[in-house]
C-alpha positions, 0 to 999 in steps of 0.5 A, a space after each residue: 615559372 615557379 614561385 607564382 601566386 596565381 591561384 592561391 586565393 585569400 578568402 580571410 584577413 587573417 590569410 591575407 596577413 599571415 607571416 608567408 601568405 604564398 604557399 611556396 614560402 610556407 611549404 619551404 619554411 615546413 621543409 627548413 623546419 623539417 629538416 632542422 628538427 627531423 634530419 639533423 639531430 640524427 646525423 649532427 656530430 660534436 664537429 659539427 655541433 660545436 664548430 657551426 650549429 650551436 654557436 650559430 643557434 645562440 649567435 642567432 637569439 642574440 642577433 634577434 635581441 639586438 636587431 629588435 632593439 636597433 633594427 626595430 627601434 633604432 636604439 643604438 646598443 653596444 653593451 651586448 657582450 655584458 647582457 649576455 654575461 648577465 644571462 650567464 652569471 644569472 644562470 649560473 647562480 640559479 643553477 647553484 641555488 635551485 639544483 632541482 629545477 629544470 634548467 629551462 627554467 633557469 634559463 628563462 630566469 637569465 633571461 627575466 633578470 637580464 630584460 631588468 638589467 636592461 631596463 635599468 641600463 636603457 633608462 638614458 635613451 628617454 634622454 640621450 640618443 645616437 652616439 651619446 645612447 651608444 656610449 652609455 651602452 658601451 659603458 654598461 658593458 664595462 661596468 658589467 664585465 668589471 663587476 663580474 670580475 670585481 665581485 666574488 659572489 657572482 662567480 661563488 667565490 671560486 679561486 680561479 674566477 670561473 662559473 662551471 655549468 654542472 650537469 643539467 637533464 631535460 626530459 632525463 637527457 644531459 644537456 649540460 655538463 660533460 656527458 652531454 651529447 652533440 644532438 643534445 646541445 643542438 636540440 634544446 638551442 634549437 628549441 630555444 631559437 624557434 621560441 625566440 624566432 616566433 616570439 619575435 616575428 608576432 611582437 614586431 608584427 603587432 602594437 608593440 613592433 609598430 611603435 617600435 618602428 614609430 619611435 625608429 623612424 621619427 620619435 617626435 611624430 611618433 609621440 604625437 601621434 600617441 606612441 608612449 616614448 617611454 613603453 616603446 623604448 623600454 619595452 624593447 630594451 626589455 625584450 631585446 635584454 630577454 633574448 640575449 641573456 637567453 643566448 647568454 645563459 645557453 652560451 655558458 650552460 650549454 656550448 662553453 660549459 665553464 667561462 671567464 667573463 672578460 675572454 668569454 663576454 669582452 667588447 668584442 662580443 658586442 660587436 661580433 652581434 652588432 656585425 650580425 645584424 649589419 651584414 644580415 639586416 637591420 629590422 628583419 628577423 631573417 636578417 638575424 638568422 643569416 647574419 649570425 649564419 655568415 660570422 660563423 661560417 666565415 671563420 669556419 671556412 677560412 680557417 680550413 682554407 687557409 690554415 687546413 688547405 694553404 698552409 697558413 699559421 693560424 694568427 695570420 688567418 685570423 688576421 685575415 679574417 678580420 680584414 675580410 669581416 670589416 671590408 664585408 661590413 664597409 661594402 654592405 653599408 655603402 652597397 646594401 645598407 639593408 644587408 643579405 635580408 634585402 638581397 634575399 628579397 630582390 631575388 625573390 622579387 625577381 624569381 616571382 617575374 623569371 624568366 621575364 625581364 624585370 
């Protein structure tokens, strides 16, 4: 009875190939943007910003970055936490070296530095793939964490080994430091997520994205038909690391404010982002958002239910959370390997024919 294409005519190739060719989808997208940009900043409080919204936005950026590399290009990576650390420490060094420059440029600069590091560690992908590439990126994770721990220059010779974000403003509004309001944290992360998702969507629908997917599906056949594997793989590492570096910079400067690399960007961070794209759906921008939302909301829900509602101990609730996440990953890999994004696609197809049987 609704969600129909009947009467929704396309008169040009551009209309037919747009991201949301169905008018209902476009209006839903505009409503979501209007709520995200116009309503939530007016009502958000410190709890929702720090516990749900800001972590979701930052992890969504990281998940989009990893999904480009793993979901679209087929290059397995276990070094996401290390690349987020590169973004965080690059942002810190830029903030201290150039205090008069806007924080937005610091975050973008941190992303560019991380992209260079990602290309460097992506060079082995030209010779190895699969499990061996996963091990190589895992080695990058441990090396980067060790580097930031052992070289005092990266944390400006601080006695504690921590890096701390000084107060910075955007249009006169503090977005880092102790005086930052919840809506300001939310808005700067939302703007970065919107830009990253828009760029990623257009890249994956263009020539670059098609070359990534050709390498993912069968690299030998892709090379035979003219896809340059060197260019495709290294661009995937560069774009992925750029987005992950932005996420790391925001995670340090806007969300936490002070980090220690081993605690904030350890191997568990790499697995967390990987789980997000597995549960959300590989090769899907929406799947990155859905997986990030799921794994950010799940701990909050379990904490309120088990600790606040049932009175369980915090450590017991944390172990139950790990068991649930592990079970969900196994279930998704067996039942629905394409994750929440595929369930969303199937649901939309059923709505198109409702109330008639599929």
